[in-house]
mmCIF file as gemmi writes it, N, C-alpha and C atoms, coordinates in Angstrom:
data_model
loop_
_atom_site.group_PDB
_atom_site.id
_atom_site.type_symbol
_atom_site.label_atom_id
_atom_site.label_alt_id
_atom_site.label_comp_id
_atom_site.label_asym_id
_atom_site.label_entity_id
_atom_site.label_seq_id
_atom_site.pdbx_PDB_ins_code
_atom_site.Cartn_x
_atom_site.Cartn_y
_atom_site.Cartn_z
_atom_site.occupancy
_atom_site.B_iso_or_equiv
_atom_site.pdbx_formal_charge
_atom_site.auth_seq_id
_atom_site.auth_asym_id
_atom_site.pdbx_PDB_model_num
ATOM 1 N N . MET Axp A 1 ? 183.241 81.573 80.508 1 0 ? 1 A 1
ATOM 2 C CA . MET Axp A 1 ? 182.476 81.399 79.359 1 0 ? 1 A 1
ATOM 3 C C . MET Axp A 1 ? 183.313 81.356 78.012 1 0 ? 1 A 1
ATOM 4 N N . TYR Axp A 2 ? 184.269 82.277 78.001 1 0 ? 2 A 1
ATOM 5 C CA . TYR Axp A 2 ? 185.073 82.443 76.837 1 0 ? 2 A 1
ATOM 6 C C . TYR Axp A 2 ? 185.992 81.22 76.543 1 0 ? 2 A 1
ATOM 7 N N . ARG Axp A 3 ? 186.394 80.569 77.607 1 0 ? 3 A 1
ATOM 8 C CA . ARG Axp A 3 ? 187.19 79.375 77.496 1 0 ? 3 A 1
ATOM 9 C C . ARG Axp A 3 ? 186.455 78.193 76.938 1 0 ? 3 A 1
ATOM 10 N N . ARG Axp A 4 ? 185.168 78.215 76.988 1 0 ? 4 A 1
ATOM 11 C CA . ARG Axp A 4 ? 184.299 77.128 76.562 1 0 ? 4 A 1
ATOM 12 C C . ARG Axp A 4 ? 183.751 77.392 75.168 1 0 ? 4 A 1
ATOM 13 N N . LEU Axp A 5 ? 184.178 78.391 74.482 1 0 ? 5 A 1
ATOM 14 C CA . LEU Axp A 5 ? 183.584 78.773 73.17 1 0 ? 5 A 1
ATOM 15 C C . LEU Axp A 5 ? 183.569 77.656 72.145 1 0 ? 5 A 1
ATOM 16 N N . PRO Axp A 6 ? 184.612 76.895 72.008 1 0 ? 6 A 1
ATOM 17 C CA . PRO Axp A 6 ? 184.607 75.887 70.977 1 0 ? 6 A 1
ATOM 18 C C . PRO Axp A 6 ? 183.377 74.921 71.16 1 0 ? 6 A 1
ATOM 19 N N . ASP Axp A 7 ? 182.94 74.706 72.337 1 0 ? 7 A 1
ATOM 20 C CA . ASP Axp A 7 ? 181.758 73.954 72.609 1 0 ? 7 A 1
ATOM 21 C C . ASP Axp A 7 ? 180.553 74.946 72.912 1 0 ? 7 A 1
ATOM 22 N N . ILE Axp A 8 ? 179.713 75.125 71.904 1 0 ? 8 A 1
ATOM 23 C CA . ILE Axp A 8 ? 178.723 76.136 71.945 1 0 ? 8 A 1
ATOM 24 C C . ILE Axp A 8 ? 177.674 75.913 73.058 1 0 ? 8 A 1
ATOM 25 N N . ALA Axp A 9 ? 177.243 74.645 73.281 1 0 ? 9 A 1
ATOM 26 C CA . ALA Axp A 9 ? 176.332 74.297 74.29 1 0 ? 9 A 1
ATOM 27 C C . ALA Axp A 9 ? 176.871 74.66 75.686 1 0 ? 9 A 1
ATOM 28 N N . ALA Axp A 10 ? 178.124 74.325 75.959 1 0 ? 10 A 1
ATOM 29 C CA . ALA Axp A 10 ? 178.787 74.653 77.2 1 0 ? 10 A 1
ATOM 30 C C . ALA Axp A 10 ? 178.937 76.071 77.351 1 0 ? 10 A 1
ATOM 31 N N . ALA Axp A 11 ? 179.196 76.863 76.328 1 0 ? 11 A 1
ATOM 32 C CA . ALA Axp A 11 ? 179.396 78.304 76.445 1 0 ? 11 A 1
ATOM 33 C C . ALA Axp A 11 ? 177.986 78.945 76.732 1 0 ? 11 A 1
ATOM 34 N N . GLU Axp A 12 ? 177.007 78.42 76.184 1 0 ? 12 A 1
ATOM 35 C CA . GLU Axp A 12 ? 175.627 78.977 76.396 1 0 ? 12 A 1
ATOM 36 C C . GLU Axp A 12 ? 175.174 78.807 77.896 1 0 ? 12 A 1
ATOM 37 N N . ALA Axp A 13 ? 175.532 77.543 78.429 1 0 ? 13 A 1
ATOM 38 C CA . ALA Axp A 13 ? 175.275 77.196 79.727 1 0 ? 13 A 1
ATOM 39 C C . ALA Axp A 13 ? 176.037 78.069 80.648 1 0 ? 13 A 1
ATOM 40 N N . GLU Axp A 14 ? 177.325 78.398 80.43 1 0 ? 14 A 1
ATOM 41 C CA . GLU Axp A 14 ? 178.114 79.251 81.199 1 0 ? 14 A 1
ATOM 42 C C . GLU Axp A 14 ? 177.601 80.684 81.119 1 0 ? 14 A 1
ATOM 43 N N . GLU Axp A 15 ? 177.079 81.095 79.914 1 0 ? 15 A 1
ATOM 44 C CA . GLU Axp A 15 ? 176.5 82.445 79.789 1 0 ? 15 A 1
ATOM 45 C C . GLU Axp A 15 ? 175.282 82.603 80.699 1 0 ? 15 A 1
ATOM 46 N N . THR Axp A 16 ? 174.438 81.568 80.815 1 0 ? 16 A 1
ATOM 47 C CA . THR Axp A 16 ? 173.333 81.614 81.757 1 0 ? 16 A 1
ATOM 48 C C . THR Axp A 16 ? 173.839 81.717 83.17 1 0 ? 16 A 1
ATOM 49 N N . ARG Axp A 17 ? 174.77 80.997 83.542 1 0 ? 17 A 1
ATOM 50 C CA . ARG Axp A 17 ? 175.362 81.051 84.815 1 0 ? 17 A 1
ATOM 51 C C . ARG Axp A 17 ? 175.996 82.39 85.12 1 0 ? 17 A 1
ATOM 52 N N . VAL Axp A 18 ? 176.607 83.006 84.18 1 0 ? 18 A 1
ATOM 53 C CA . VAL Axp A 18 ? 177.258 84.327 84.314 1 0 ? 18 A 1
ATOM 54 C C . VAL Axp A 18 ? 176.12 85.386 84.567 1 0 ? 18 A 1
ATOM 55 N N . THR Axp A 19 ? 175.1 85.302 83.788 1 0 ? 19 A 1
ATOM 56 C CA . THR Axp A 19 ? 173.964 86.246 83.957 1 0 ? 19 A 1
ATOM 57 C C . THR Axp A 19 ? 173.414 86.16 85.374 1 0 ? 19 A 1
ATOM 58 N N . GLN Axp A 20 ? 173.207 84.952 85.838 1 0 ? 20 A 1
ATOM 59 C CA . GLN Axp A 20 ? 172.654 84.756 87.194 1 0 ? 20 A 1
ATOM 60 C C . GLN Axp A 20 ? 173.668 85.331 88.231 1 0 ? 20 A 1
ATOM 61 N N . LEU Axp A 21 ? 174.914 85.103 88.047 1 0 ? 21 A 1
ATOM 62 C CA . LEU Axp A 21 ? 175.949 85.601 89.011 1 0 ? 21 A 1
ATOM 63 C C . LEU Axp A 21 ? 175.916 87.12 89.007 1 0 ? 21 A 1
ATOM 64 N N . GLN Axp A 22 ? 175.784 87.733 87.802 1 0 ? 22 A 1
ATOM 65 C CA . GLN Axp A 22 ? 175.737 89.237 87.717 1 0 ? 22 A 1
ATOM 66 C C . GLN Axp A 22 ? 174.541 89.737 88.435 1 0 ? 22 A 1
ATOM 67 N N . GLY Axp A 23 ? 173.408 89.05 88.223 1 0 ? 23 A 1
ATOM 68 C CA . GLY Axp A 23 ? 172.207 89.511 89.006 1 0 ? 23 A 1
ATOM 69 C C . GLY Axp A 23 ? 172.365 89.433 90.489 1 0 ? 23 A 1
ATOM 70 N N . ASP Axp A 24 ? 172.96 88.274 90.942 1 0 ? 24 A 1
ATOM 71 C CA . ASP Axp A 24 ? 173.288 88.182 92.377 1 0 ? 24 A 1
ATOM 72 C C . ASP Axp A 24 ? 174.178 89.203 92.918 1 0 ? 24 A 1
ATOM 73 N N . ILE Axp A 25 ? 175.216 89.509 92.19 1 0 ? 25 A 1
ATOM 74 C CA . ILE Axp A 25 ? 176.158 90.511 92.583 1 0 ? 25 A 1
ATOM 75 C C . ILE Axp A 25 ? 175.536 91.878 92.653 1 0 ? 25 A 1
ATOM 76 N N . TRP Axp A 26 ? 174.676 92.159 91.637 1 0 ? 26 A 1
ATOM 77 C CA . TRP Axp A 26 ? 174.013 93.416 91.571 1 0 ? 26 A 1
ATOM 78 C C . TRP Axp A 26 ? 173.039 93.592 92.825 1 0 ? 26 A 1
ATOM 79 N N . ARG Axp A 27 ? 172.209 92.617 93.066 1 0 ? 27 A 1
ATOM 80 C CA . ARG Axp A 27 ? 171.291 92.583 94.192 1 0 ? 27 A 1
ATOM 81 C C . ARG Axp A 27 ? 172.013 92.743 95.533 1 0 ? 27 A 1
ATOM 82 N N . GLN Axp A 28 ? 173.135 91.972 95.678 1 0 ? 28 A 1
ATOM 83 C CA . GLN Axp A 28 ? 173.87 92.104 96.957 1 0 ? 28 A 1
ATOM 84 C C . GLN Axp A 28 ? 174.507 93.475 97.183 1 0 ? 28 A 1
ATOM 85 N N . ALA Axp A 29 ? 175.019 94.013 96.007 1 0 ? 29 A 1
ATOM 86 C CA . ALA Axp A 29 ? 175.696 95.348 96.044 1 0 ? 29 A 1
ATOM 87 C C . ALA Axp A 29 ? 174.617 96.449 96.378 1 0 ? 29 A 1
ATOM 88 N N . VAL Axp A 30 ? 173.454 96.352 95.759 1 0 ? 30 A 1
ATOM 89 C CA . VAL Axp A 30 ? 172.376 97.306 96.023 1 0 ? 30 A 1
ATOM 90 C C . VAL Axp A 30 ? 171.952 97.267 97.498 1 0 ? 30 A 1
ATOM 91 N N . ALA Axp A 31 ? 171.71 95.97 98.008 1 0 ? 31 A 1
ATOM 92 C CA . ALA Axp A 31 ? 171.327 95.798 99.403 1 0 ? 31 A 1
ATOM 93 C C . ALA Axp A 31 ? 172.378 96.373 100.387 1 0 ? 31 A 1
ATOM 94 N N . ALA Axp A 32 ? 173.696 96.099 100.086 1 0 ? 32 A 1
ATOM 95 C CA . ALA Axp A 32 ? 174.768 96.543 100.953 1 0 ? 32 A 1
ATOM 96 C C . ALA Axp A 32 ? 174.777 98.071 100.917 1 0 ? 32 A 1
ATOM 97 N N . CYS Axp A 33 ? 174.564 98.617 99.813 1 0 ? 33 A 1
ATOM 98 C CA . CYS Axp A 33 ? 174.622 100.105 99.738 1 0 ? 33 A 1
ATOM 99 C C . CYS Axp A 33 ? 173.47 100.729 100.53 1 0 ? 33 A 1
ATOM 100 N N . GLN Axp A 34 ? 172.294 100.07 100.472 1 0 ? 34 A 1
ATOM 101 C CA . GLN Axp A 34 ? 171.127 100.614 101.199 1 0 ? 34 A 1
ATOM 102 C C . GLN Axp A 34 ? 171.373 100.387 102.654 1 0 ? 34 A 1
ATOM 103 N N . GLU Axp A 35 ? 171.882 99.314 103.042 1 0 ? 35 A 1
ATOM 104 C CA . GLU Axp A 35 ? 172.191 99.121 104.555 1 0 ? 35 A 1
ATOM 105 C C . GLU Axp A 35 ? 173.212 100.058 105.074 1 0 ? 35 A 1
ATOM 106 N N . ALA Axp A 36 ? 174.203 100.315 104.297 1 0 ? 36 A 1
ATOM 107 C CA . ALA Axp A 36 ? 175.36 101.193 104.802 1 0 ? 36 A 1
ATOM 108 C C . ALA Axp A 36 ? 174.899 102.666 104.838 1 0 ? 36 A 1
ATOM 109 N N . GLY Axp A 37 ? 174.099 103.037 103.88 1 0 ? 37 A 1
ATOM 110 C CA . GLY Axp A 37 ? 173.582 104.38 103.797 1 0 ? 37 A 1
ATOM 111 C C . GLY Axp A 37 ? 174.624 105.395 103.421 1 0 ? 37 A 1
ATOM 112 N N . ALA Axp A 38 ? 175.721 104.886 102.964 1 0 ? 38 A 1
ATOM 113 C CA . ALA Axp A 38 ? 176.819 105.77 102.519 1 0 ? 38 A 1
ATOM 114 C C . ALA Axp A 38 ? 176.65 106.137 101.022 1 0 ? 38 A 1
ATOM 115 N N . GLN Axp A 39 ? 176.306 107.401 100.737 1 0 ? 39 A 1
ATOM 116 C CA . GLN Axp A 39 ? 176.01 107.811 99.393 1 0 ? 39 A 1
ATOM 117 C C . GLN Axp A 39 ? 177.272 107.825 98.618 1 0 ? 39 A 1
ATOM 118 N N . ALA Axp A 40 ? 178.407 108.162 99.156 1 0 ? 40 A 1
ATOM 119 C CA . ALA Axp A 40 ? 179.729 108.155 98.392 1 0 ? 40 A 1
ATOM 120 C C . ALA Axp A 40 ? 180.008 106.789 97.896 1 0 ? 40 A 1
ATOM 121 N N . ALA Axp A 41 ? 179.924 105.825 98.79 1 0 ? 41 A 1
ATOM 122 C CA . ALA Axp A 41 ? 180.223 104.386 98.374 1 0 ? 41 A 1
ATOM 123 C C . ALA Axp A 41 ? 179.246 103.937 97.308 1 0 ? 41 A 1
ATOM 124 N N . THR Axp A 42 ? 177.969 104.297 97.356 1 0 ? 42 A 1
ATOM 125 C CA . THR Axp A 42 ? 176.933 103.859 96.414 1 0 ? 42 A 1
ATOM 126 C C . THR Axp A 42 ? 177.337 104.549 95.081 1 0 ? 42 A 1
ATOM 127 N N . MET Axp A 43 ? 177.724 105.834 95.049 1 0 ? 43 A 1
ATOM 128 C CA . MET Axp A 43 ? 178.08 106.491 93.853 1 0 ? 43 A 1
ATOM 129 C C . MET Axp A 43 ? 179.364 105.93 93.192 1 0 ? 43 A 1
ATOM 130 N N . LEU Axp A 44 ? 180.197 105.299 93.932 1 0 ? 44 A 1
ATOM 131 C CA . LEU Axp A 44 ? 181.402 104.706 93.356 1 0 ? 44 A 1
ATOM 132 C C . LEU Axp A 44 ? 181.19 103.231 92.936 1 0 ? 44 A 1
ATOM 133 N N . LEU Axp A 45 ? 180.486 102.495 93.788 1 0 ? 45 A 1
ATOM 134 C CA . LEU Axp A 45 ? 180.369 101.098 93.589 1 0 ? 45 A 1
ATOM 135 C C . LEU Axp A 45 ? 179.385 100.737 92.443 1 0 ? 45 A 1
ATOM 136 N N . LEU Axp A 46 ? 178.157 101.269 92.478 1 0 ? 46 A 1
ATOM 137 C CA . LEU Axp A 46 ? 177.155 100.805 91.495 1 0 ? 46 A 1
ATOM 138 C C . LEU Axp A 46 ? 177.458 101.215 90.065 1 0 ? 46 A 1
ATOM 139 N N . PRO Axp A 47 ? 178.002 102.389 89.758 1 0 ? 47 A 1
ATOM 140 C CA . PRO Axp A 47 ? 178.414 102.692 88.367 1 0 ? 47 A 1
ATOM 141 C C . PRO Axp A 47 ? 179.596 101.742 87.895 1 0 ? 47 A 1
ATOM 142 N N . ALA Axp A 48 ? 180.448 101.449 88.732 1 0 ? 48 A 1
ATOM 143 C CA . ALA Axp A 48 ? 181.54 100.509 88.383 1 0 ? 48 A 1
ATOM 144 C C . ALA Axp A 48 ? 180.976 99.084 88.112 1 0 ? 48 A 1
ATOM 145 N N . LEU Axp A 49 ? 180.146 98.617 88.896 1 0 ? 49 A 1
ATOM 146 C CA . LEU Axp A 49 ? 179.541 97.328 88.705 1 0 ? 49 A 1
ATOM 147 C C . LEU Axp A 49 ? 178.694 97.321 87.341 1 0 ? 49 A 1
ATOM 148 N N . ASN Axp A 50 ? 177.987 98.424 87.121 1 0 ? 50 A 1
ATOM 149 C CA . ASN Axp A 50 ? 177.192 98.57 85.882 1 0 ? 50 A 1
ATOM 150 C C . ASN Axp A 50 ? 178.162 98.542 84.696 1 0 ? 50 A 1
ATOM 151 N N . ALA Axp A 51 ? 179.204 99.281 84.774 1 0 ? 51 A 1
ATOM 152 C CA . ALA Axp A 51 ? 180.174 99.217 83.582 1 0 ? 51 A 1
ATOM 153 C C . ALA Axp A 51 ? 180.809 97.855 83.375 1 0 ? 51 A 1
ATOM 154 N N . MET Axp A 52 ? 181.107 97.127 84.459 1 0 ? 52 A 1
ATOM 155 C CA . MET Axp A 52 ? 181.588 95.769 84.339 1 0 ? 52 A 1
ATOM 156 C C . MET Axp A 52 ? 180.577 94.89 83.598 1 0 ? 52 A 1
ATOM 157 N N . MET Axp A 53 ? 179.39 94.997 84.034 1 0 ? 53 A 1
ATOM 158 C CA . MET Axp A 53 ? 178.302 94.164 83.41 1 0 ? 53 A 1
ATOM 159 C C . MET Axp A 53 ? 177.999 94.605 81.975 1 0 ? 53 A 1
ATOM 160 N N . ASP Axp A 54 ? 178.13 95.855 81.658 1 0 ? 54 A 1
ATOM 161 C CA . ASP Axp A 54 ? 177.914 96.353 80.288 1 0 ? 54 A 1
ATOM 162 C C . ASP Axp A 54 ? 179.004 95.817 79.36 1 0 ? 54 A 1
ATOM 163 N N . ILE Axp A 55 ? 180.277 95.787 79.829 1 0 ? 55 A 1
ATOM 164 C CA . ILE Axp A 55 ? 181.317 95.285 78.966 1 0 ? 55 A 1
ATOM 165 C C . ILE Axp A 55 ? 181.227 93.895 78.682 1 0 ? 55 A 1
ATOM 166 N N . THR Axp A 56 ? 180.651 93.059 79.599 1 0 ? 56 A 1
ATOM 167 C CA . THR Axp A 56 ? 180.517 91.658 79.372 1 0 ? 56 A 1
ATOM 168 C C . THR Axp A 56 ? 179.39 91.461 78.336 1 0 ? 56 A 1
ATOM 169 N N . THR Axp A 57 ? 178.38 92.296 78.432 1 0 ? 57 A 1
ATOM 170 C CA . THR Axp A 57 ? 177.321 92.244 77.408 1 0 ? 57 A 1
ATOM 171 C C . THR Axp A 57 ? 177.784 92.657 76.044 1 0 ? 57 A 1
ATOM 172 N N . THR Axp A 58 ? 178.62 93.64 76.059 1 0 ? 58 A 1
ATOM 173 C CA . THR Axp A 58 ? 179.208 94.106 74.706 1 0 ? 58 A 1
ATOM 174 C C . THR Axp A 58 ? 180.039 92.967 74.124 1 0 ? 58 A 1
ATOM 175 N N . ARG Axp A 59 ? 180.826 92.306 74.882 1 0 ? 59 A 1
ATOM 176 C CA . ARG Axp A 59 ? 181.734 91.221 74.323 1 0 ? 59 A 1
ATOM 177 C C . ARG Axp A 59 ? 180.914 90.075 73.835 1 0 ? 59 A 1
ATOM 178 N N . THR Axp A 60 ? 179.804 89.776 74.566 1 0 ? 60 A 1
ATOM 179 C CA . THR Axp A 60 ? 178.984 88.625 74.175 1 0 ? 60 A 1
ATOM 180 C C . THR Axp A 60 ? 178.262 88.999 72.879 1 0 ? 60 A 1
ATOM 181 N N . LEU Axp A 61 ? 177.792 90.171 72.715 1 0 ? 61 A 1
ATOM 182 C CA . LEU Axp A 61 ? 177.091 90.621 71.442 1 0 ? 61 A 1
ATOM 183 C C . LEU Axp A 61 ? 178.131 90.675 70.377 1 0 ? 61 A 1
ATOM 184 N N . ALA Axp A 62 ? 179.392 91.101 70.569 1 0 ? 62 A 1
ATOM 185 C CA . ALA Axp A 62 ? 180.316 91.156 69.606 1 0 ? 62 A 1
ATOM 186 C C . ALA Axp A 62 ? 180.713 89.744 69.052 1 0 ? 62 A 1
ATOM 187 N N . LEU Axp A 63 ? 180.686 88.779 69.915 1 0 ? 63 A 1
ATOM 188 C CA . LEU Axp A 63 ? 180.925 87.365 69.474 1 0 ? 63 A 1
ATOM 189 C C . LEU Axp A 63 ? 179.797 86.791 68.608 1 0 ? 63 A 1
ATOM 190 N N . ARG Axp A 64 ? 178.559 87.274 68.88 1 0 ? 64 A 1
ATOM 191 C CA . ARG Axp A 64 ? 177.378 86.768 68.187 1 0 ? 64 A 1
ATOM 192 C C . ARG Axp A 64 ? 177.157 87.48 66.795 1 0 ? 64 A 1
ATOM 193 N N . MET Axp A 65 ? 177.662 88.709 66.75 1 0 ? 65 A 1
ATOM 194 C CA . MET Axp A 65 ? 177.42 89.534 65.503 1 0 ? 65 A 1
ATOM 195 C C . MET Axp A 65 ? 178.555 89.319 64.586 1 0 ? 65 A 1
ATOM 196 N N . HIS Axp A 66 ? 178.363 88.866 63.345 1 0 ? 66 A 1
ATOM 197 C CA . HIS Axp A 66 ? 179.442 88.836 62.384 1 0 ? 66 A 1
ATOM 198 C C . HIS Axp A 66 ? 178.765 89.014 60.982 1 0 ? 66 A 1
ATOM 199 N N . PRO Axp A 67 ? 179.535 89.369 60.032 1 0 ? 67 A 1
ATOM 200 C CA . PRO Axp A 67 ? 179.024 89.54 58.683 1 0 ? 67 A 1
ATOM 201 C C . PRO Axp A 67 ? 178.471 88.251 58.151 1 0 ? 67 A 1
ATOM 202 N N . PRO Axp A 68 ? 177.496 88.283 57.33 1 0 ? 68 A 1
ATOM 203 C CA . PRO Axp A 68 ? 176.959 87.069 56.663 1 0 ? 68 A 1
ATOM 204 C C . PRO Axp A 68 ? 177.921 86.449 55.739 1 0 ? 68 A 1
ATOM 205 N N . SER Axp A 69 ? 177.713 85.157 55.451 1 0 ? 69 A 1
ATOM 206 C CA . SER Axp A 69 ? 178.702 84.372 54.592 1 0 ? 69 A 1
ATOM 207 C C . SER Axp A 69 ? 178.775 84.981 53.235 1 0 ? 69 A 1
ATOM 208 N N . MET Axp A 70 ? 177.7 85.563 52.715 1 0 ? 70 A 1
ATOM 209 C CA . MET Axp A 70 ? 177.708 86.222 51.437 1 0 ? 70 A 1
ATOM 210 C C . MET Axp A 70 ? 178.823 87.318 51.322 1 0 ? 70 A 1
ATOM 211 N N . VAL Axp A 71 ? 178.978 88.117 52.405 1 0 ? 71 A 1
ATOM 212 C CA . VAL Axp A 71 ? 180.07 89.126 52.428 1 0 ? 71 A 1
ATOM 213 C C . VAL Axp A 71 ? 181.356 88.543 52.233 1 0 ? 71 A 1
ATOM 214 N N . TYR Axp A 72 ? 181.641 87.415 52.949 1 0 ? 72 A 1
ATOM 215 C CA . TYR Axp A 72 ? 182.946 86.784 52.86 1 0 ? 72 A 1
ATOM 216 C C . TYR Axp A 72 ? 183.151 86.229 51.405 1 0 ? 72 A 1
ATOM 217 N N . GLY Axp A 73 ? 182.079 85.715 50.826 1 0 ? 73 A 1
ATOM 218 C CA . GLY Axp A 73 ? 182.153 85.222 49.476 1 0 ? 73 A 1
ATOM 219 C C . GLY Axp A 73 ? 182.501 86.32 48.476 1 0 ? 73 A 1
ATOM 220 N N . ILE Axp A 74 ? 181.747 87.463 48.653 1 0 ? 74 A 1
ATOM 221 C CA . ILE Axp A 74 ? 182.048 88.623 47.733 1 0 ? 74 A 1
ATOM 222 C C . ILE Axp A 74 ? 183.519 89.112 47.944 1 0 ? 74 A 1
ATOM 223 N N . LEU Axp A 75 ? 184.021 89.158 49.126 1 0 ? 75 A 1
ATOM 224 C CA . LEU Axp A 75 ? 185.424 89.578 49.405 1 0 ? 75 A 1
ATOM 225 C C . LEU Axp A 75 ? 186.424 88.595 48.744 1 0 ? 75 A 1
ATOM 226 N N . VAL Axp A 76 ? 186.124 87.295 48.79 1 0 ? 76 A 1
ATOM 227 C CA . VAL Axp A 76 ? 187.004 86.367 48.093 1 0 ? 76 A 1
ATOM 228 C C . VAL Axp A 76 ? 186.938 86.529 46.553 1 0 ? 76 A 1
ATOM 229 N N . GLY Axp A 77 ? 185.727 86.728 46.054 1 0 ? 77 A 1
ATOM 230 C CA . GLY Axp A 77 ? 185.55 86.979 44.567 1 0 ? 77 A 1
ATOM 231 C C . GLY Axp A 77 ? 186.235 88.273 44.221 1 0 ? 77 A 1
ATOM 232 N N . LEU Axp A 78 ? 186.17 89.314 45.041 1 0 ? 78 A 1
ATOM 233 C CA . LEU Axp A 78 ? 186.784 90.58 44.697 1 0 ? 78 A 1
ATOM 234 C C . LEU Axp A 78 ? 188.262 90.412 44.699 1 0 ? 78 A 1
ATOM 235 N N . ALA Axp A 79 ? 188.816 89.647 45.622 1 0 ? 79 A 1
ATOM 236 C CA . ALA Axp A 79 ? 190.319 89.376 45.716 1 0 ? 79 A 1
ATOM 237 C C . ALA Axp A 79 ? 190.786 88.684 44.432 1 0 ? 79 A 1
ATOM 238 N N . LEU Axp A 80 ? 190.037 87.629 44.095 1 0 ? 80 A 1
ATOM 239 C CA . LEU Axp A 80 ? 190.438 86.89 42.878 1 0 ? 80 A 1
ATOM 240 C C . LEU Axp A 80 ? 190.322 87.768 41.609 1 0 ? 80 A 1
ATOM 241 N N . ALA Axp A 81 ? 189.24 88.539 41.482 1 0 ? 81 A 1
ATOM 242 C CA . ALA Axp A 81 ? 189.061 89.386 40.348 1 0 ? 81 A 1
ATOM 243 C C . ALA Axp A 81 ? 190.275 90.447 40.222 1 0 ? 81 A 1
ATOM 244 N N . SER Axp A 82 ? 190.634 91.004 41.445 1 0 ? 82 A 1
ATOM 245 C CA . SER Axp A 82 ? 191.669 91.992 41.462 1 0 ? 82 A 1
ATOM 246 C C . SER Axp A 82 ? 192.984 91.297 41.085 1 0 ? 82 A 1
ATOM 247 N N . ALA Axp A 83 ? 193.259 90.158 41.573 1 0 ? 83 A 1
ATOM 248 C CA . ALA Axp A 83 ? 194.44 89.396 41.164 1 0 ? 83 A 1
ATOM 249 C C . ALA Axp A 83 ? 194.559 89.132 39.666 1 0 ? 83 A 1
ATOM 250 N N . LEU Axp A 84 ? 193.356 88.734 39.098 1 0 ? 84 A 1
ATOM 251 C CA . LEU Axp A 84 ? 193.26 88.486 37.628 1 0 ? 84 A 1
ATOM 252 C C . LEU Axp A 84 ? 193.563 89.785 36.842 1 0 ? 84 A 1
ATOM 253 N N . LEU Axp A 85 ? 193.015 90.885 37.267 1 0 ? 85 A 1
ATOM 254 C CA . LEU Axp A 85 ? 193.277 92.132 36.583 1 0 ? 85 A 1
ATOM 255 C C . LEU Axp A 85 ? 194.616 92.623 36.699 1 0 ? 85 A 1
ATOM 256 N N . ALA Axp A 86 ? 195.236 92.419 37.848 1 0 ? 86 A 1
ATOM 257 C CA . ALA Axp A 86 ? 196.66 92.802 38.118 1 0 ? 86 A 1
ATOM 258 C C . ALA Axp A 86 ? 197.584 91.922 37.275 1 0 ? 86 A 1
ATOM 259 N N . ASP Axp A 87 ? 197.326 90.65 37.174 1 0 ? 87 A 1
ATOM 260 C CA . ASP Axp A 87 ? 198.063 89.735 36.318 1 0 ? 87 A 1
ATOM 261 C C . ASP Axp A 87 ? 197.947 90.051 34.825 1 0 ? 87 A 1
ATOM 262 N N . HIS Axp A 88 ? 196.751 90.426 34.427 1 0 ? 88 A 1
ATOM 263 C CA . HIS Axp A 88 ? 196.502 90.801 33.026 1 0 ? 88 A 1
ATOM 264 C C . HIS Axp A 88 ? 197.259 92.073 32.716 1 0 ? 88 A 1
ATOM 265 N N . ALA Axp A 89 ? 197.312 93.029 33.65 1 0 ? 89 A 1
ATOM 266 C CA . ALA Axp A 89 ? 197.977 94.315 33.368 1 0 ? 89 A 1
ATOM 267 C C . ALA Axp A 89 ? 199.411 94.141 33.347 1 0 ? 89 A 1
ATOM 268 N N . MET Axp A 90 ? 199.933 93.235 34.258 1 0 ? 90 A 1
ATOM 269 C CA . MET Axp A 90 ? 201.35 93.002 34.231 1 0 ? 90 A 1
ATOM 270 C C . MET Axp A 90 ? 201.846 92.171 33.048 1 0 ? 90 A 1
ATOM 271 N N . ALA Axp A 91 ? 200.985 91.288 32.496 1 0 ? 91 A 1
ATOM 272 C CA . ALA Axp A 91 ? 201.383 90.442 31.373 1 0 ? 91 A 1
ATOM 273 C C . ALA Axp A 91 ? 201.579 91.316 30.151 1 0 ? 91 A 1
ATOM 274 N N . SER Axp A 92 ? 200.737 92.35 29.922 1 0 ? 92 A 1
ATOM 275 C CA . SER Axp A 92 ? 200.799 93.219 28.776 1 0 ? 92 A 1
ATOM 276 C C . SER Axp A 92 ? 201.854 94.235 28.834 1 0 ? 92 A 1
ATOM 277 N N . SER Axp A 93 ? 202.462 94.549 29.911 1 0 ? 93 A 1
ATOM 278 C CA . SER Axp A 93 ? 203.528 95.56 30.076 1 0 ? 93 A 1
ATOM 279 C C . SER Axp A 93 ? 204.866 94.875 29.787 1 0 ? 93 A 1
ATOM 280 N N . PRO Axp A 94 ? 205.789 95.793 29.294 1 0 ? 94 A 1
ATOM 281 C CA . PRO Axp A 94 ? 207.1 95.216 28.873 1 0 ? 94 A 1
ATOM 282 C C . PRO Axp A 94 ? 207.807 94.74 30.19 1 0 ? 94 A 1
ATOM 283 N N . ALA Axp A 95 ? 208.548 93.731 30.036 1 0 ? 95 A 1
ATOM 284 C CA . ALA Axp A 95 ? 209.333 93.19 31.193 1 0 ? 95 A 1
ATOM 285 C C . ALA Axp A 95 ? 210.412 94.119 31.703 1 0 ? 95 A 1
ATOM 286 N N . HIS Axp A 96 ? 210.585 94.265 32.964 1 0 ? 96 A 1
ATOM 287 C CA . HIS Axp A 96 ? 211.656 95.084 33.546 1 0 ? 96 A 1
ATOM 288 C C . HIS Axp A 96 ? 212.978 94.268 33.583 1 0 ? 96 A 1
ATOM 289 N N . PRO Axp A 97 ? 214.13 94.991 33.247 1 0 ? 97 A 1
ATOM 290 C CA . PRO Axp A 97 ? 215.35 94.191 33.268 1 0 ? 97 A 1
ATOM 291 C C . PRO Axp A 97 ? 215.864 93.909 34.617 1 0 ? 97 A 1
């Protein structure tokens, strides 16, 4: 999914596919753990799978969440104003030899 990010439509299609694959993996893991009846394996496998799926969700949400354009505009304006004030302060001070 991350390789296709420049193409938003392809990335969204891949995200749907990833979600389906995660669901399939989860269902198969739960079924295998129930069949095996091994509690130790269940306690190791399912939390690890859950953590794997949580981190992919976290990465996807991090890609979608970003500051609004207004914040970037304010930052650029603040940088320009700071440069102007620094230039003004340096212009009025005596030159260093």
